[in-house]
C-alpha positions in Angstrom: -26.0 14.7 -13.1 -26.9 12.5 -10.2 -25.5 9.0 -10.3 -28.0 6.2 -10.9 -27.2 4.4 -7.7 -27.5 7.6 -5.7 -30.8 8.5 -7.4 -32.2 5.1 -6.5 -31.4 5.7 -2.9 -33.0 9.1 -2.6 -36.2 9.1 -0.5 -39.3 9.4 -2.6 -43.1 9.8 -2.3 -45.9 9.3 -4.7 -49.4 10.9 -4.8 -50.7 9.9 -8.2 -50.8 6.2 -9.2 -53.9 4.2 -10.2 -53.9 0.7 -8.6 -55.2 -1.1 -11.7 -52.7 0.8 -13.8 -49.8 -1.0 -11.9 -50.8 -4.4 -13.4 -47.8 -5.6 -15.5 -48.3 -7.0 -19.0 -47.0 -10.3 -17.6 -49.6 -10.4 -14.9 -52.4 -9.4 -17.3 -51.3 -12.0 -19.8 -51.3 -14.7 -17.1 -54.7 -13.8 -15.9 -56.1 -13.7 -19.4 -54.7 -17.2 -20.2 -56.3 -18.5 -17.0 -59.7 -16.9 -17.9 -59.6 -17.7 -21.6 -59.5 -14.0 -22.6 -57.6 -12.7 -25.7 -55.5 -9.7 -24.8 -53.5 -9.5 -28.1 -55.2 -6.3 -28.9 -53.6 -4.6 -25.8 -50.4 -6.5 -25.3 -47.7 -7.3 -27.8 -44.2 -8.7 -27.2 -44.7 -8.4 -23.5 -45.6 -4.7 -23.5 -48.8 -2.7 -23.6 -49.5 -1.4 -27.1 -49.2 2.4 -27.4 -52.1 4.4 -28.9 -54.3 7.3 -28.3 -55.7 8.3 -24.9 -58.9 6.6 -25.8 -57.0 3.4 -26.7 -55.3 3.6 -23.3 -58.6 3.9 -21.4 -59.9 0.9 -23.3 -56.8 -1.1 -22.5 -56.9 -0.1 -18.9 -60.5 -1.2 -18.5 -59.9 -4.5 -20.3 -56.8 -5.3 -18.1 -58.6 -4.2 -14.9 -61.5 -6.5 -15.6 -59.2 -9.5 -15.3 -58.6 -8.8 -11.6 -61.5 -10.7 -10.2 -60.8 -11.8 -6.6 -59.9 -10.0 -3.4 -56.5 -11.7 -3.3 -55.8 -10.4 -6.9 -56.2 -6.9 -5.6 -54.4 -7.5 -2.3 -51.4 -8.9 -4.1 -51.4 -6.2 -6.7 -51.3 -3.5 -4.0 -48.7 -5.3 -2.0 -46.4 -6.0 -5.0 -46.6 -2.4 -6.3 -45.9 -0.8 -2.9 -43.1 -3.3 -2.3 -41.6 -2.4 -5.7 -41.5 1.3 -5.0 -40.3 0.9 -1.4 -37.2 -0.8 -3.0 -36.9 2.4 -5.1 -36.8 4.5 -2.0 -40.4 5.4 -1.5 -41.4 6.2 2.0 -45.1 7.0 1.2 -47.6 6.4 -1.6 -51.2 7.0 -2.3 -53.1 4.7 -4.6 -56.2 5.7 -6.6 -58.9 3.0 -6.2 -62.0 2.8 -8.3 -65.3 1.2 -7.1 -66.5 1.2 -10.7 -63.7 -1.0 -11.8 -64.3 -3.3 -8.9 -67.9 -3.7 -9.9 -66.9 -4.4 -13.5 -64.7 -7.2 -12.2 -67.6 -8.7 -10.2 -66.5 -7.5 -6.8 -68.4 -5.4 -4.3 -66.6 -2.1 -3.6 -66.3 -3.0 0.0 -64.6 -6.3 -0.7 -62.3 -4.6 -3.2 -61.3 -1.8 -0.9 -60.7 -4.1 2.1 -58.5 -6.3 -0.1 -56.4 -3.3 -1.3 -56.1 -2.2 2.3 -54.8 -5.6 3.3 -52.2 -5.5 0.5 -51.1 -2.1 1.7 -50.9 -3.4 5.3 -48.7 -6.3 4.2 -46.4 -4.0 2.3 -46.1 -1.7 5.2 -45.2 -4.5 7.6 -42.6 -6.0 5.3 -41.1 -2.9 3.7 -41.9 0.0 5.9 -43.8 2.0 3.3 -46.8 4.0 4.4 -49.8 4.0 2.1 -53.2 5.6 1.8 -56.1 5.0 -0.6 -57.9 7.7 -2.7 -61.3 6.6 -4.0 -61.9 8.0 -7.5 -64.9 8.6 -9.5 -64.5 8.1 -13.3 -65.5 11.3 -15.1 -66.6 9.7 -18.3 -68.9 7.3 -16.5 -71.1 10.3 -15.7 -72.2 12.5 -12.8 -74.2 9.8 -10.9 -71.3 7.4 -11.0 -68.9 10.0 -9.5 -71.4 10.9 -6.8 -71.8 7.3 -5.9 -68.1 6.9 -5.6 -68.0 10.0 -3.4 -70.7 8.5 -1.1 -68.8 5.2 -0.9 -65.6 7.1 0.0 -67.4 9.2 2.6 -69.0 6.1 4.3 -66.3 3.4 3.9 -65.1 3.8 7.5 -61.7 2.4 6.5 -58.8 4.3 8.1 -56.7 4.0 4.9 -59.3 5.8 2.8 -58.3 9.4 3.3 -59.2 11.1 0.0 -61.5 11.4 -3.0 -60.6 12.3 -6.5 -61.9 12.2 -10.1 -60.1 10.5 -12.9 -61.0 9.5 -16.5 -61.4 11.6 -19.6 -61.3 15.3 -18.5 -62.7 16.3 -21.8 -66.1 14.8 -20.8 -68.5 17.1 -18.9 -67.7 20.2 -16.9 -66.3 20.5 -13.4 -69.6 22.1 -12.4 -71.3 18.8 -13.1 -69.4 17.2 -10.3 -69.7 19.9 -7.6 -72.1 17.8 -5.5 -69.8 14.8 -5.5 -66.9 16.8 -4.2 -69.1 18.5 -1.6 -70.1 15.0 -0.3 -66.4 14.1 0.0 -65.4 17.4 1.5 -68.1 17.2 4.2 -66.8 13.8 5.1 -63.4 15.4 5.8 -61.6 13.7 2.9 -58.7 15.3 1.0 -59.6 16.3 -2.6 -57.8 16.0 -5.9 -59.0 16.0 -9.5 -57.4 15.2 -12.8 -57.2 18.4 -14.9 -54.9 20.2 -17.3 -53.6 17.2 -19.2 -55.7 16.6 -22.4 -57.9 19.6 -21.6 -56.3 23.0 -21.4 -55.7 25.4 -18.6 -59.3 26.4 -18.4 -60.1 22.9 -17.1 -57.8 23.6 -14.1 -59.4 27.0 -13.4 -62.9 25.5 -13.5 -61.9 22.6 -11.3 -60.5 25.1 -8.8 -63.7 27.2 -9.1 -66.2 24.4 -8.6 -64.5 21.5 -6.9 -61.9 23.3 -4.7 -59.3 20.6 -4.5 -56.0 21.1 -2.7 -54.2 19.1 -5.4 -54.5 18.9 -9.2 -53.7 15.6 -11.0 -51.3 16.4 -13.9 -52.0 20.2 -14.1 -49.1 20.7 -16.6 -51.2 22.7 -19.0 -51.2 25.5 -16.4 -48.0 26.6 -18.0 -50.0 28.1 -20.9 -51.7 30.7 -18.6 -49.5 32.9 -16.5 -52.5 34.2 -14.5 -53.5 30.6 -13.7 -50.0 29.8 -12.5 -50.1 32.8 -10.2 -53.5 31.6 -8.9 -52.2 28.1 -8.3 -49.2 29.5 -6.3 -51.3 31.9 -4.3 -53.8 29.2 -3.3 -51.0 26.7 -2.5 -52.4 24.1 -4.9 -50.1 21.1 -5.4 -49.5 19.6 -8.9 -49.3 15.8 -9.2 -47.0 15.8 -12.3 -46.7 12.6 -14.3 -44.1 13.3 -16.9 -43.8 9.8 -18.3 -47.5 9.4 -19.1 -47.6 12.9 -20.6 -44.9 12.0 -23.0 -46.2 8.5 -23.7 -49.7 9.8 -24.6 -48.4 12.7 -26.7 -49.4 15.6 -24.5 -45.9 16.8 -25.3 -43.8 15.7 -28.2 -40.5 15.2 -26.3 -38.8 15.7 -23.0 -37.5 19.1 -23.9 -41.0 20.4 -24.4 -42.3 19.1 -21.1 -43.0 22.0 -18.7 -42.0 20.3 -15.4 -38.9 22.5 -14.9 -40.7 25.6 -16.0 -43.5 25.0 -13.5 -41.0 24.6 -10.7 -39.2 27.7 -11.7 -42.5 29.6 -11.8 -43.0 28.7 -8.1 -45.5 25.8 -8.5 -45.4 23.1 -5.8 -44.8 20.0 -8.0 -44.6 16.3 -7.1 -43.3 13.4 -9.2 -45.5 10.5 -10.0 -45.8 7.4 -12.2 -49.6 7.4 -13.0 -49.9 4.0 -14.7 -46.3 2.8 -14.8 -46.3 -0.3 -17.0 -48.6 1.3 -19.5 -46.1 4.1 -20.0 -42.8 2.2 -19.6 -42.0 4.2 -16.4 -41.7 3.8 -12.7 -41.2 6.1 -9.7 -37.4 6.1 -10.0 -37.7 7.0 -13.7 -39.9 10.0 -12.8 -37.3 11.3 -10.5 -34.6 10.6 -13.1 -36.6 12.6 -15.7 -36.8 15.5 -13.3 -33.0 15.3 -12.7 -32.4 15.3 -16.5 -34.8 18.3 -16.8 -32.6 20.3 -14.4 -33.7 19.4 -10.9 -30.8 19.3 -8.4 -30.7 16.7 -5.6 -32.1 19.3 -3.3 -34.9 20.0 -5.8 -35.8 16.2 -5.8 -35.8 16.2 -2.0 -38.1 19.2 -2.0 -40.5 17.4 -4.3 -40.6 14.5 -1.9 -41.1 16.9 1.0 -43.9 18.6 -1.0 -45.6 15.3 -1.5 -45.5 14.5 2.2 -46.8 18.0 3.1 -49.7 17.5 0.6 -50.4 13.9 1.6 -53.9 13.0 2.8 -52.7 11.9 6.2 -53.2 12.9 9.8 -50.6 15.3 11.2 -48.9 12.7 13.4 -48.2 10.5 10.3 -47.1 13.5 8.4 -44.6 14.4 11.1 -43.3 10.8 11.3 -42.8 10.8 7.5 -41.0 14.1 7.6 -38.6 12.7 10.2 -38.0 9.7 8.1 -37.3 11.9 5.1 -34.7 14.0 7.0 -33.0 10.9 8.4 -32.8 9.3 4.9 -31.3 12.5 3.4 -28.8 12.8 6.3 -27.8 9.2 5.8 -27.1 10.0 2.2 -25.3 13.3 3.0 -27.7 15.0 0.7 -28.0 18.7 0.2 -31.8 18.3 0.6 -31.4 17.6 4.3 -30.4 21.2 4.8 -33.3 22.7 2.9 
């Protein structure tokens, strides 16, 4: 087993984390007190209350609505990126939602510029490189997802490099969102979509058929269909695995049942991600620790970081620089991953 201090120093990268989902219970409680909002239905004893996936979505929306100023968002982005930089993260992508900005009373433009400012400050102070992935929320409907895609395609901000779809994957069919993904693809954005978490392997297959993403958010239910696993491998699709949230939301009953190691052994390109960390009592280092406890060697963990960098929605120059930083960090540790 990898020692805790060594695990904390291993270089990491994250592709799947929702910005609003990084808001801590302490922050949300403080914002609620300032605004006169009762959050006792979502926070108890300093922790988010666990419930169903629907309960989580409702709590997420309520907590997000308390972030109401550009500086709220800039600080949230900066603080989160700083926190994972201290856990060894070289690179991170944040999912950002124009719909949640509007619900908080901000224009999507003001929102995205504030998040970009927070990412810039974190980069200057901690060296972490970040990009922003605009997401449409599936259960808000086809038009909302298309509007989010148009915003992503026309934002003009250099940190906006991708488009994705989050929300309840049991709502609608991937074919309903084909136009939204075409808009983003035509704009040159990287594409990812949540699938194969609460819906089964067919949701992944249909996402690949109609939306043609290079990455799948979650994707763990692929393990139930051997033909789908072969397809994912053949097409080079990368899985953004979020083990902590899968377990917290009851997708799997326990760590032994989680298919992370099986997916890796089947040849899938997996990455390790925290999703909405305080909601699920996890963080990026904990996700790497889970993988280690599931059987990943230090070299396997380094490979997951390398996969994330290879799959990142960045230009090739940035990818090359991140790759060099990864190798340097591994060499400094004397890690077996540096030789892979």
